[in-house]
C-alpha positions as CSV (number, residue, x, y, z in Angstrom):
1,M,-12.4,7.4,-3.6
2,I,-13.2,9.1,-0.4
3,F,-14.1,6.7,2.4
4,E,-15.1,7.0,6.0
5,E,-12.3,7.6,8.5
6,K,-11.7,4.8,11.0
7,E,-9.9,5.1,14.3
8,I,-7.9,2.0,15.4
9,R,-5.9,1.2,18.5
10,L,-2.4,-0.2,17.9
11,K,-1.0,-3.1,20.0
12,D,1.1,-0.6,22.1
13,G,-2.1,1.5,22.9
14,R,-1.5,4.4,20.5
15,T,-4.4,5.4,18.4
16,C,-4.3,5.8,14.6
17,I,-6.7,7.2,12.0
18,L,-7.2,5.5,8.7
19,R,-8.4,8.0,6.2
20,S,-8.4,9.1,2.6
21,V,-5.5,11.2,1.3
22,R,-5.9,14.9,0.9
23,R,-4.0,17.4,-1.3
24,E,-2.7,19.0,2.0
25,D,-0.9,15.7,2.7
26,A,1.6,16.3,-0.1
27,A,4.6,17.5,2.0
28,D,4.0,14.8,4.6
29,M,3.7,12.1,1.9
30,I,6.9,13.1,0.2
31,E,8.7,12.9,3.6
32,Y,7.1,9.6,4.3
33,L,8.0,8.1,0.9
34,R,11.6,9.2,1.4
35,T,11.7,7.6,4.9
36,V,10.1,4.3,4.0
37,S,12.1,4.0,0.8
38,G,15.3,4.4,2.8
39,E,14.3,1.9,5.6
40,T,13.9,-1.2,3.4
41,D,15.1,-2.9,0.3
42,F,11.7,-4.3,-0.4
43,L,10.1,-1.3,-2.0
44,L,10.5,-0.4,-5.7
45,R,12.3,2.9,-5.3
46,N,15.4,4.2,-3.4
47,A,15.0,7.2,-1.2
48,D,16.9,9.4,-3.7
49,E,14.3,8.5,-6.3
50,V,11.5,10.3,-4.4
51,T,11.7,13.5,-6.4
52,Y,8.0,14.6,-6.4
53,T,7.2,18.3,-6.2
54,L,4.6,19.6,-3.8
55,E,2.3,20.4,-6.7
56,G,2.9,17.1,-8.5
57,E,2.3,15.1,-5.3
58,G,-0.8,17.1,-4.5
59,D,-2.2,16.4,-7.9
60,I,-1.5,12.6,-7.5
61,L,-3.2,12.6,-4.1
62,E,-6.2,14.6,-5.4
63,N,-6.6,12.3,-8.4
64,K,-6.5,9.2,-6.2
65,R,-9.1,10.9,-3.8
66,N,-11.5,11.4,-6.7
67,A,-10.9,8.3,-8.8
68,P,-13.8,5.9,-8.7
69,G,-12.7,2.3,-8.1
70,E,-9.4,3.4,-6.5
71,L,-8.3,4.5,-3.1
72,M,-5.2,5.7,-1.3
73,M,-5.4,5.4,2.5
74,V,-3.0,7.0,5.0
75,A,-2.5,5.9,8.5
76,E,-2.0,9.0,10.7
77,A,-0.5,8.4,14.1
78,D,1.2,10.8,16.5
79,G,0.5,13.6,14.0
80,I,2.5,12.0,11.2
81,V,1.9,9.6,8.2
82,A,2.8,6.2,9.6
83,G,1.8,4.2,6.6
84,N,-0.2,4.2,3.4
85,C,-1.9,1.7,1.2
86,G,-3.8,1.7,-2.1
87,I,-6.2,-0.1,-4.2
88,V,-5.6,0.4,-8.0
89,S,-8.0,-0.6,-10.7
90,R,-6.6,-3.0,-13.4
91,G,-8.9,-1.2,-15.9
92,N,-12.5,-0.8,-17.1
93,L,-12.5,-3.5,-19.8
94,R,-15.1,-6.1,-19.0
95,R,-12.4,-8.9,-18.8
96,V,-10.3,-7.2,-16.1
97,R,-12.6,-4.9,-14.2
98,H,-13.2,-7.6,-11.5
99,R,-9.4,-7.2,-10.5
100,C,-7.5,-4.6,-8.5
101,G,-4.0,-4.2,-7.3
102,F,-2.9,-3.6,-3.7
103,A,0.2,-2.0,-2.2
104,I,1.2,-1.1,1.3
105,A,4.1,0.4,3.2
106,L,4.7,1.4,6.8
107,K,7.3,3.4,8.6
108,Q,9.6,0.9,10.4
109,E,8.6,2.1,13.9
110,Y,5.0,1.1,13.2
111,C,5.7,-2.4,12.1
112,D,4.5,-5.3,14.3
113,A,2.0,-2.9,16.0
114,G,-1.0,-4.3,14.1
115,L,-1.2,-1.3,11.8
116,G,-0.5,-3.2,8.5
117,T,-3.2,-5.8,9.3
118,A,-5.7,-3.1,10.2
119,M,-5.0,-1.2,7.1
120,M,-5.3,-4.3,4.9
121,E,-8.6,-5.4,6.5
122,Y,-10.1,-2.0,5.9
123,A,-8.8,-1.6,2.4
124,L,-9.9,-5.1,1.4
125,S,-13.4,-4.5,2.8
126,L,-13.5,-1.3,0.7
127,A,-12.3,-3.2,-2.4
128,R,-15.1,-5.7,-1.9
129,E,-17.6,-2.9,-1.5
130,M,-16.3,-1.4,-4.8
131,G,-17.3,-4.7,-6.5
132,Y,-13.8,-6.2,-7.0
133,E,-13.7,-10.0,-7.0
134,Q,-9.9,-10.4,-6.6
135,V,-7.0,-8.4,-5.2
136,E,-3.5,-8.8,-6.5
137,L,-0.1,-7.8,-5.1
138,E,3.6,-8.3,-5.5
139,V,6.0,-9.1,-2.7
140,V,9.8,-9.1,-3.0
141,D,11.3,-12.5,-2.4
142,G,12.9,-12.5,1.1
143,N,10.3,-10.1,2.6
144,D,9.0,-13.0,4.8
145,R,7.3,-10.7,7.4
146,A,5.1,-9.1,4.7
147,R,4.4,-12.4,3.0
148,H,3.3,-14.0,6.2
149,V,0.8,-11.1,6.7
150,Y,-0.5,-11.5,3.2
151,E,-1.0,-15.2,3.6
152,K,-2.8,-14.6,6.9
153,M,-5.1,-12.2,5.0
154,G,-5.9,-15.0,2.5
155,F,-3.5,-14.2,-0.3
156,R,-1.8,-17.1,-2.1
157,E,1.1,-17.2,-4.5
158,S,0.1,-17.1,-8.2
159,G,3.5,-16.6,-9.9
160,R,6.9,-15.1,-9.9
161,V,8.9,-12.6,-11.9
162,L,12.5,-13.7,-11.9
163,R,15.1,-11.0,-11.3
164,S,12.4,-8.4,-11.1
165,L,14.4,-5.9,-9.1
166,K,18.0,-5.0,-9.7
167,Y,19.9,-3.3,-6.8
168,D,22.8,-0.8,-7.0
169,D,25.3,-3.5,-6.0
170,G,24.3,-5.6,-9.0
171,S,22.2,-8.2,-7.1
172,Y,18.7,-9.2,-8.1
173,R,15.5,-10.2,-6.3
174,D,12.5,-12.0,-7.6
175,E,9.0,-10.6,-7.1
176,I,6.3,-13.0,-6.0
177,S,2.8,-12.4,-7.4
178,M,-0.1,-13.1,-4.9
179,V,-3.8,-13.0,-5.3
180,K,-6.8,-13.0,-2.9
181,L,-10.1,-14.2,-4.3
182,F,-13.3,-12.9,-2.7
183,D,-15.7,-15.8,-2.5
């Protein structure tokens, strides 16, 4: 889905543009994904697992841009991709089309600047406009900062997948399912 660009001001005074992804973002998105995947253990992939080609990533971005009921948002600050988030349909069957999934990640240097909250507020308002009644997400157990933001935004725990993620050192982490209902 293509949506209206929105300019926001971060807590430190920098400006940031929230906008729809474009095919031309492919190289920047690959670099961004490698960076954020290497900065935290709370994402699903490791940095070395970001193996997209420019053409493949461009196709993914273009598909998200044109998919009804879905969106991929980038936060552009200081000329770079500082964060991204997405709304993903759970399907078109009548019993699930009221639901969507949500995911977000930020470069470390943009955490605690108000960017994540601004992106979530805008994405959630767009999800509501698309007709969704509930938004679902997963957060890795131990990611207390993200969980706090999700709870502040109205999400509540709805379940847990034990040992959902297995790390290279052999350790595991649970994933906590959370849901936000639009009243």
